[in-house]
C-alpha positions in Angstrom: 34.8 33.5 83.4 34.8 31.6 86.7 38.2 30.9 88.3 36.8 28.4 90.8 33.8 26.3 91.7 32.5 26.0 95.2 32.6 22.5 96.5 31.5 20.6 99.6 33.8 21.6 102.5 36.4 19.0 103.4 35.5 16.5 106.2 38.7 17.3 108.2 38.0 21.1 108.5 37.7 22.4 112.1 34.4 24.1 113.0 32.5 23.1 109.8 29.0 21.6 109.8 27.5 19.2 107.3 24.1 18.1 106.2 23.4 14.3 106.3 23.4 14.4 102.4 26.9 16.0 102.3 28.2 13.5 104.8 26.9 10.6 102.6 28.3 12.1 99.5 31.8 12.7 101.0 32.0 9.6 103.2 30.7 6.8 100.9 31.7 8.2 97.5 35.2 8.6 98.9 35.4 5.0 99.9 33.6 3.2 97.1 33.9 3.4 93.4 31.6 6.0 91.8 29.8 4.2 88.9 27.7 7.0 87.5 24.0 6.4 86.8 21.0 8.5 87.7 22.9 11.1 89.6 26.3 12.7 90.1 27.3 10.4 93.0 26.1 6.8 92.5 28.3 4.1 94.0 28.4 0.3 93.5 26.3 -0.9 96.5 26.6 -4.2 98.2 28.1 -6.1 101.1 31.3 -4.6 102.4 34.0 -7.3 102.5 35.4 -8.0 106.0 37.7 -10.2 107.9 36.9 -13.0 110.3 33.9 -14.5 108.4 31.5 -13.8 105.7 29.8 -10.4 106.3 25.9 -10.6 106.3 26.0 -14.2 105.3 22.5 -15.7 105.5 22.2 -19.4 106.6 19.3 -21.7 107.5 18.7 -21.9 111.2 16.2 -24.0 113.3 12.6 -24.0 112.3 11.5 -21.2 110.0 14.5 -19.0 110.9 17.5 -17.8 109.1 20.7 -16.4 110.8 22.3 -13.3 109.4 26.0 -12.8 110.2 27.3 -9.4 111.4 28.5 -7.1 108.6 27.9 -4.0 106.7 26.6 -2.9 103.3 26.5 0.1 101.1 23.0 1.1 99.9 22.6 3.7 97.2 19.9 6.3 97.9 17.2 6.6 95.3 15.0 9.5 96.5 16.9 12.2 94.6 19.7 12.2 92.0 22.2 13.6 94.5 21.2 11.7 97.6 24.4 9.8 97.9 24.8 6.3 99.5 24.3 5.0 103.0 26.3 2.5 105.1 24.4 0.3 107.4 24.2 -3.3 108.7 24.6 -5.4 111.7 27.1 -5.0 114.5 26.2 -8.5 115.8 24.6 -11.5 114.2 20.8 -11.8 114.3 17.9 -14.1 113.4 14.9 -13.5 111.1 11.8 -15.6 111.1 10.6 -16.6 107.6 6.8 -17.3 107.0 5.9 -20.9 106.2 6.2 -22.1 102.7 3.3 -22.5 100.3 2.1 -26.2 100.5 2.1 -26.5 96.6 4.4 -24.0 95.0 8.0 -22.9 95.7 8.8 -19.2 96.2 12.0 -17.1 96.2 12.5 -14.9 99.2 15.2 -12.3 99.9 17.1 -11.0 102.9 18.1 -7.4 102.2 19.7 -4.5 103.9 17.6 -1.4 103.5 17.6 2.2 104.5 14.6 4.1 105.8 15.6 7.8 105.7 12.9 9.8 107.5 15.0 12.9 107.6 15.2 12.7 111.4 16.3 10.6 114.4 13.8 7.9 113.5 15.8 6.8 110.4 16.9 3.2 110.4 18.9 0.7 108.4 17.3 -2.8 109.1 18.1 -6.1 107.6 14.7 -7.5 106.5 12.9 -10.5 104.9 11.1 -9.8 101.6 8.7 -12.6 100.9 8.4 -13.7 97.2 5.2 -15.0 95.5 4.7 -18.7 95.4 4.4 -20.0 91.8 5.1 -23.1 89.8 8.1 -21.2 88.4 8.9 -18.4 90.9 10.8 -15.4 89.7 
């Protein structure tokens, strides 16, 4: 009969090293509610509330541009069941150019925070435009 179960080392331990996955699991799951789901550590993702404005607020700008306010978000990893969640976002506001509308039908576009985890220093967390499909009743 086991008298203990080995866990992930505590973040505050001197001289310890951690994998990126362990850091995600400890950092984000310790700060955000774990909601269960496909893996052991699945958090409720979304925009992190902040003071001094509306984090990651998207507003129409000039021409075919939208402005995105500074702010941060939590994005649940989906590559493996125990991937953990990521924090990313914008330290300063930015502008995204949106492609021209369809001349006949409306479309629904999204501005999303996303993680590209390449497993190395080329990993990123951009805020991007996702173009919808124009249709008489877009979904």
